C-alpha positions in Angstrom: 102.6 -40.2 -71.5 103.7 -40.9 -67.6 103.9 -38.1 -64.9 104.6 -38.5 -61.3 104.1 -36.0 -58.6 105.7 -36.0 -55.4 105.7 -39.6 -54.8 105.8 -41.0 -51.5 106.1 -44.5 -50.5 107.8 -45.8 -47.1 107.6 -49.4 -45.4 108.1 -50.6 -41.9 111.9 -51.1 -40.8 112.0 -54.7 -39.5 112.5 -54.7 -35.5 111.6 -50.7 -35.3 109.0 -48.2 -35.2 110.6 -46.6 -37.9 109.7 -46.3 -41.3 111.9 -46.8 -44.1 111.5 -44.2 -47.1 111.7 -46.3 -50.0 110.4 -43.2 -52.6 111.5 -39.6 -51.2 108.7 -37.5 -52.6 110.3 -37.5 -56.1 108.3 -36.0 -59.4 108.9 -36.9 -63.5 107.7 -37.2 -66.4 108.1 -39.4 -69.6 107.6 -38.2 -72.7 106.3 -40.0 -76.3 108.3 -42.0 -77.9 111.2 -41.4 -75.5 113.0 -43.9 -73.6 113.5 -42.8 -70.1 116.1 -44.7 -67.3 115.4 -44.7 -63.7 119.1 -45.2 -63.0 120.5 -46.2 -59.6 121.9 -49.2 -57.2 119.8 -52.0 -56.1 117.5 -50.1 -52.9 118.0 -47.0 -54.7 113.8 -46.8 -55.0 113.7 -47.9 -58.7 111.7 -51.0 -58.8 109.3 -49.5 -55.5 108.7 -46.7 -58.2 107.9 -49.1 -61.3 105.2 -51.1 -59.0 104.3 -48.0 -57.8 103.4 -47.0 -61.4 102.1 -50.3 -62.7 99.7 -50.3 -59.7 101.0 -53.3 -57.6 102.0 -50.7 -54.9 99.9 -48.1 -53.7 101.9 -45.0 -52.6 101.9 -42.9 -48.8 100.8 -40.0 -50.6 101.4 -38.3 -54.8 99.8 -38.8 -57.6 100.7 -41.1 -60.6 98.9 -40.0 -64.3 99.3 -42.8 -67.1 98.2 -40.6 -70.3 96.2 -38.1 -68.5 94.3 -40.9 -66.4 95.0 -41.0 -62.6 96.0 -44.3 -61.4 95.2 -44.1 -57.7 91.7 -43.0 -59.2 90.9 -44.9 -62.6 93.6 -48.1 -62.1 92.2 -49.8 -64.7 91.6 -47.7 -67.8 95.0 -46.1 -66.3 96.6 -49.3 -66.4 95.0 -50.1 -70.0 98.2 -48.7 -72.0 100.9 -49.9 -70.1 102.6 -53.5 -70.1 105.2 -54.6 -67.6 108.2 -56.8 -67.6 109.3 -57.0 -64.0 112.5 -58.0 -63.5 112.9 -62.1 -63.5 110.4 -62.5 -66.2 107.9 -62.7 -63.7 105.2 -61.9 -66.4 105.5 -65.1 -67.7 103.7 -68.6 -67.0 107.2 -71.2 -67.4 105.1 -74.4 -68.7 103.6 -72.3 -71.9 105.4 -71.7 -74.7 105.6 -68.0 -75.9 102.8 -68.2 -78.1 100.6 -69.8 -75.4 102.0 -67.3 -73.5 101.0 -64.0 -75.7 97.4 -65.5 -76.1 96.8 -66.3 -72.5 97.8 -62.3 -71.3 96.3 -60.7 -74.7 93.5 -62.8 -73.7 93.3 -61.8 -69.8 93.4 -58.1 -71.6 90.4 -58.5 -73.6 92.4 -58.8 -76.8 92.0 -62.0 -79.2 96.0 -62.6 -80.3 95.6 -62.6 -84.3 97.7 -65.4 -85.8 99.8 -63.3 -88.3 100.2 -60.8 -85.4 102.0 -63.0 -83.1 103.8 -64.1 -86.0 105.4 -60.6 -86.7 106.3 -60.2 -83.2 107.9 -63.6 -83.0 109.5 -63.0 -86.1 110.9 -59.4 -85.2 112.1 -60.7 -82.2 113.9 -63.4 -83.4 111.7 -66.2 -81.2 109.9 -67.6 -84.3 111.2 -71.2 -83.8 111.0 -70.9 -80.3 107.4 -70.6 -80.3 106.3 -73.9 -79.3 108.8 -74.6 -76.9 108.2 -74.5 -73.0 109.4 -71.5 -71.9 111.3 -72.8 -68.6 113.4 -74.5 -71.5 114.7 -71.4 -73.1 117.7 -69.5 -72.8 117.4 -66.3 -70.3 117.5 -64.1 -73.0 115.3 -65.8 -74.6 112.9 -65.4 -71.8 113.2 -61.9 -71.8 112.2 -61.3 -75.4 109.2 -63.4 -74.6 108.4 -61.3 -72.1 108.8 -58.6 -74.8 106.6 -60.5 -77.1 104.2 -60.7 -74.5 104.0 -56.9 -73.9 103.5 -56.2 -77.9 100.5 -58.7 -78.1 98.9 -56.7 -75.5 99.2 -53.5 -78.2 99.9 -51.3 -75.6 101.8 -47.4 -76.5 104.1 -47.9 -73.2 106.4 -50.0 -72.0 108.0 -50.8 -68.7 111.0 -52.4 -68.1 112.6 -53.7 -64.6 115.9 -54.4 -64.7 115.7 -55.9 -68.1 119.3 -56.9 -68.4 119.7 -58.4 -65.0 121.2 -62.5 -65.5 122.1 -61.8 -69.5 125.0 -62.6 -70.8 127.6 -60.0 -72.6 126.4 -61.0 -75.8 122.3 -61.2 -74.9 122.6 -57.3 -73.0 124.4 -56.1 -76.0 121.8 -57.3 -78.6 118.9 -56.2 -75.7 120.4 -53.0 -76.3 119.1 -53.4 -79.8 115.5 -54.7 -79.2 115.0 -51.0 -77.1 115.9 -49.4 -79.7 113.8 -51.1 -82.0 110.6 -50.7 -79.7 110.9 -46.8 -79.8 111.0 -46.8 -83.8 107.8 -49.0 -83.7 106.3 -46.0 -81.8 106.3 -47.3 -78.8 107.5 -45.2 -75.4 109.9 -47.2 -72.3 110.8 -46.3 -68.9 113.2 -48.7 -67.8 114.6 -49.2 -64.3 118.1 -50.7 -64.5 121.8 -50.4 -62.2 123.7 -51.3 -66.1 125.1 -48.0 -67.1 126.3 -49.2 -70.3 122.2 -50.5 -71.4 121.3 -46.3 -70.4 123.9 -45.0 -72.6 123.5 -46.9 -75.1 119.4 -46.2 -75.6 118.4 -43.7 -73.6 116.4 -40.3 -74.5 116.9 -39.1 -70.9 118.1 -39.9 -67.7 116.7 -39.5 -63.8 119.4 -40.6 -61.4 118.1 -42.3 -57.9 119.7 -42.3 -55.1 118.5 -43.2 -51.4 115.0 -43.0 -52.5 115.8 -39.6 -54.3 116.1 -38.0 -58.0 119.4 -36.7 -57.7 119.4 -35.4 -61.2 116.9 -35.7 -64.2 118.0 -34.7 -67.3 118.9 -35.5 -71.5 121.2 -38.3 -71.7 123.1 -35.9 -74.0 123.7 -32.6 -71.9 124.9 -35.2 -69.0 127.7 -36.4 -70.9 128.4 -33.4 -72.5 128.6 -31.8 -69.1 130.8 -34.6 -67.7 133.1 -34.3 -71.1 133.7 -30.5 -70.4 134.7 -31.4 -67.0 137.0 -34.0 -67.6 140.6 -33.6 -69.0 144.1 -35.9 -69.6 146.8 -34.4 -69.1 150.2 -36.1 -70.4 153.7 -34.8 -68.6 157.3 -36.0 -69.9 158.9 -37.1 -66.4 162.3 -36.0 -66.2 163.2 -37.6 -62.7 161.3 -35.0 -60.1 158.4 -34.6 -61.7 156.2 -37.1 -59.6 157.7 -35.2 -56.3 156.5 -32.0 -57.6 153.3 -33.3 -58.6 153.2 -34.5 -55.0 154.0 -30.7 -53.5 151.4 -29.5 -55.5 148.4 -31.1 -53.9 148.2 -34.1 -56.5 147.5 -37.5 -55.3 146.6 -40.0 -58.2 148.5 -40.1 -61.7 149.9 -43.1 -63.7 153.2 -44.1 -65.7 153.1 -45.6 -68.7 156.8 -45.9 -69.8 158.2 -42.0 -70.8 154.8 -40.6 -69.9 152.8 -39.5 -66.7 149.1 -39.4 -67.2 146.6 -37.6 -64.5 143.4 -38.2 -65.3 141.3 -34.6 -64.1 137.6 -33.2 -63.7 137.9 -29.9 -63.5 134.4 -27.6 -63.4 136.1 -24.5 -65.3 138.4 -24.0 -67.8 140.1 -21.3 -65.3 140.9 -24.1 -62.9 143.0 -25.7 -66.0 145.1 -22.5 -66.6 146.4 -22.5 -62.9 147.5 -26.3 -63.4 149.1 -25.2 -66.6 150.8 -22.1 -64.7 152.1 -24.2 -61.6 153.7 -26.8 -64.1 155.1 -23.7 -65.6 156.3 -22.4 -62.2 157.8 -25.9 -61.7 159.2 -26.9 -64.9 157.1 -29.3 -65.3 156.7 -30.5 -69.2 153.4 -30.4 -70.6 153.1 -33.2 -73.7 149.7 -32.9 -74.4 146.2 -32.0 -73.0 143.0 -33.7 -74.1 139.3 -33.3 -73.1 138.4 -37.3 -72.0 135.4 -39.1 -73.1 133.4 -39.8 -70.0 130.6 -42.7 -69.1 127.9 -42.7 -67.7 130.2 -44.8 -64.9 131.8 -41.5 -63.6 128.3 -39.7 -64.1 127.0 -42.0 -61.9 129.8 -42.4 -59.2 129.7 -38.4 -59.4 125.8 -37.9 -58.5 125.1 -41.2 -56.2 128.4 -39.9 -53.7 127.7 -36.7 -53.8 130.5 -35.0 -55.8 129.2 -33.2 -58.4 
């Protein structure tokens, strides 16, 4: 549905002849019906990438295709297949109601908004009671839903969501995750950029982690989690008065002591490392109470790849 190939975008640095490489030769593809996430810290290049895809920024080099149509060579035809929710809901008119926004933006795209279709969209998003209220009076969560309603009114197969949970409270953010999954169930393809790791963990099928303009990993979410789960171990030890001193001598620098248990949290690259640790503990008479594989969340994965420790 979307193909990005060798995309490069630079901007002039203030007070310098050098240029900042905001997007640095990245490539990825988004498949039909999937939720694909660009995950990364602020300044990683996510928004620049999305704006390039939707034609708001012209890249220095590279190719972008939407449903096989080049954005750079046939912009109008390519962009007719996507709808976009930009950071801060900038695709809304604040002095119009949700239903007026839907009708206006659908009209711009040459589509007359059908009343029954509009009512169905608003009902699905929980906006039926707010459809005639001015947008700027709505809560941030309701404004985000309105932006989604505008996208759905356009009837496109592909949705681009830029930092969709930014500024939402916890309850609204959790509700939004369910909304994104509902969009997928309706047959939509979703590309989202975010630094919200909880959102990615809850909804994404595949993830590209960006840092300093580069994609440092692009993989199915499940495979990433399984990879790190295989590395993560929690070892509980029975302290005997000298346990912590022995751990320090063996090169361990961090552990937790909780009552009568000392806990180690380790990321190991192979089972061989675990066997070596167990042998060292045996030789030093460190008693092991239990060893468990740890459930790893996206925060650990994200930190590992963005600091280069993978």
